[in-house]
N, C-alpha and C positions, 0 to 999 in steps of 0.2 A: 757747753763747759764752763766749769768755774775754775777765776782766779782766786787763788785765798795766797794773802802775804800775813805775817806779823808783825812787823812792826812799816813805820811811816818812813822813807825812805830819809822824806829830809826834817823829819821829828826832831831828830838832837843831831850834835855831830856824831858823834859816838856812831850810832847809825848810820854815814855817812862815811867814816874811817871801817867800819866792818864791810861793804857793803864796795869802796875800795877795795878793799884787802881779797874779799871773796872772787871777783872780776880779775882778779891777777894769779889765783888758786891757789890763792894760803889754807894750809889746811885746819889752822885752828879757827879760821874767820866761815868756814864752810862747816866746822863740829858748832862751832858757835848760832848760825842760824840752821840747824837740822835741830837744837835744842830747842829751840824761837820754834823753830814751825811742826814738829814731830804730834802736838798735842791738837795739830790741826788736819791729822793727816790718818787717814781708818786704811783697812785692810782690803776695804772695796774697792777703792779707787786707783785707778791709772797715772803715776805719773808721766809729763813729757817732758826732757830737757828742751831747753830753748837755747838754739843756736848762737856762737856771738855774732861780730859784725862780720867775723870771717867766713860763716858757717859753720862752723864743729859749736857741739853743745861742751866745753870743757867743763869751764866749772859747774856750771847747771846740772854735769850728766854725776860726778860724783858727790853733788850734794844729793841728787834723787835716788845714789844707791846707797849713802848713809839713810837717808832716809826708810828705805823700802828695807832695809837690816835692823832699824829701830819700830817699823810698824807693822810690814808685811804685805804692805800694800806693791801694786806690777808699776813697770818702768818700760814704757816702748819710747827709743830713740829712736822717731820716723823722724823727725822732722831736718831736714837743710836746705839750707840757700845759696842762691849765687851771689861769690863775693861780694861784700858791699864795703869798698874800704871808705873812708873816710877821706877829703880830700886832705888832710895836715898829712896823713900818710903818705897822699901819691905824693904832696911837694913834698915830702921827706925823702921819696923812693927816687923824684926828677934831681933831684939834688945831690942825692949822694950815687946817682948813675944819670950824668944826665945823657937824651938821645944824643948820637953820633950824627942824626940826618936833621937840619933845618928846623927847627917847624917854625910857620910864616902864617 
């Protein structure tokens, strides 16, 4: 398995903003990333969308399908994870929906 990337995440503030938009599913960011990455991909490659922390490949699956349209590569959506909530997410849920049973 080879992991390819077109830009370094911390290389510039613009790259950092692009990645943040990508993670929210912003289609302009996904398209921009696809344009940056398409020169790295060829038709003999297989792209596997990586799941987000909730276990589903939302933005990465869209990115892979856009790259598939441009390059003719294959996309295999084969990864799923167990839910992996962050501590901050769980604390927000606990505050929003407090337990009825006391926790000792």
